[in-house]
N, C-alpha and C positions, 0 to 999 in steps of 0.2 A: 582410535575407535570412535565411531560416530555416535554422538549422543542424540537420540531421536527427540529428546525434550528441548533441544536448542531452538527449534522452530521450523515452520514451513513457509516457503516463499513461492509466490506465483510469479514466474518470469514471462514477460510478454514482449516479443520482438519478432518482426517478420524475417529476420536473418537467423536461420536455425543454428548456424555456426556460432553466433554470439550467445544464444541461450544455452547451447551445449557447453561452451567454455565456462560461462558464468555458473551454470549448474554444477559442473565438475569442481570448480574452485570453491563454491559454497559447500558442496558435499565434504570436501577436504577440511572445511572449517566446522563441520558438524550440523549443517542445515540440510533439511530435505527440501526439494523443489519440484515443481511441476511446471511444464513449459507450454506456452501457447504461441501460435504464430500470427495472431491477429487480435485486435481489440474484441471482436465478437467472440472469438474462441476463449479469450481471457475471461469475459463475462460468464460464459458457460462453465468454465472450470472453477471460477470463484464459488459457484453454488455447490459444487461437489467436493472440492479439495479442502475447503475450510482453511485457507492459508492465514498466517499471522500478518503478512505484509505482501505488497505487490511491488515489483520492480518492472517498469515498462519503458519502452522506447516511445518517443513522441510520434515520429513520422513513420506511418505504416499505411499500406493501401487499405481502402475501405475505412474502417473506424480507426482514428488515430488514438494514441495513448491518452491524450487529454480528453477526447470524446468519451473514451472508456471510463476514465476517472469521473467525468461529469455524470455519466449514467449511473455509476456506482453510488455517487452521492445523491442523485435523484431518487434512487431506490431506498435511500435511508441507511445504507451500509457504511458503517464507520470502520475503515481499515486504513492503516498507513500506506501511502502510495509514494514511491520514489520514482522520479522520472529521469531517464538517461537520454541525452540527446547530443547530436552534433549540430543542432540548429537552435542555439540558445539565444535567439533574439529576444528583445524586450517584450514583444507581443506574447511570445510563448511563456515567458516568465510571469507576466501579469496574469495571463489566463490560468497558469498553474497555481498561482497564489490565490486567485479568486475561487477556484474550485476545491481548494483544500489539499493540494499536494504537500506531502510531508517534507520532502527534500528534492533537490534538483541538481543532478550531476551532469557536467559537460563531458562529452567524449573528446579526446581520450581521457580516461581516469585511471588512477592507480588502484590496483586491487585492494591494497590495505585500506584505502579510503572507502572503497565500496563496502568492504567488510564492516567497517565502523558504522557507516550509514545503515546498512542492513541490520546490524545488531541492534541499533537504536530503534529502528522501525519495527522489528520483530518484538522487542521488549514492550514497546508501546502497544502493539497489536495484541499481545497476550494480556496486558493490563486492561485494555478495552474489553476483551472477551470476558475477563473475570468480573469487571465492573458491570458489564451488561447483564450477566447472569445474576449478580447480586441485586441489581436494580429491578430486574424482572421479578425476582422472588419477592422483593419488598413491595413493589407496585402492584403485583398480582393480587395481593391480599388487601389492597387499599380501597377497593370498591369503585375506583375511577374507571371511566370508559376506556376501551382499548386505544382510542385515538388520543386521549389525554395522557395515558400511560406512555404511549409511543413518543409523544411530544416531549414529555418530561425526561424520558430516557435519552432522547437525541440531544436535548439541551445539556443534560449532565455530561454526556460523553463528549460533546463539543467543547464544553468548558474544561474538561479533563485534558483534551488535546491541546487547547490553547494555553493552559497552565504549564503543561510540559514542554510545548514547543510553540512559543508565541509568534508564530508566523513561519512559513516555510523558508528555508534558507537556500540561497543559490550557492552551490558549492562547486569549486573548481580545484581539482587536484592537479597540481602542475608538476 
């Protein structure tokens, strides 16, 4: 039986057969998912689906997965992002680390490893949502300007991410 409380994952890949397979396998593990076929579509779904984590391919036409993650961070959204790629060059890894990708999996990957990474990302995403709500409640009554509250909130959430995951890890399931 699917436990809807397990978490919501936004899957972004320009290959619909990949997102369909991963979504099916995640559903069997108790996760809900919503699928996007591009980085731009992923950004739009992020605003309405309220996922706990994102799993994205890097190489897609138009907006790449890394460009999407960069835009998410530019907007001040703190959500765990896992990158899947068959193009795991050092340039991609450095960029992924720089923009705050939570984890990096090379294709082909084993499903059990993907489930482990997704479970960790979803758990972190749910913790970030709880912490963000708590901080908003505390800071809302502080009398600080909205800009200062937002800055304090982002710093606290960033520290939380770094404490929990001190740097994205390049993972290769072999």
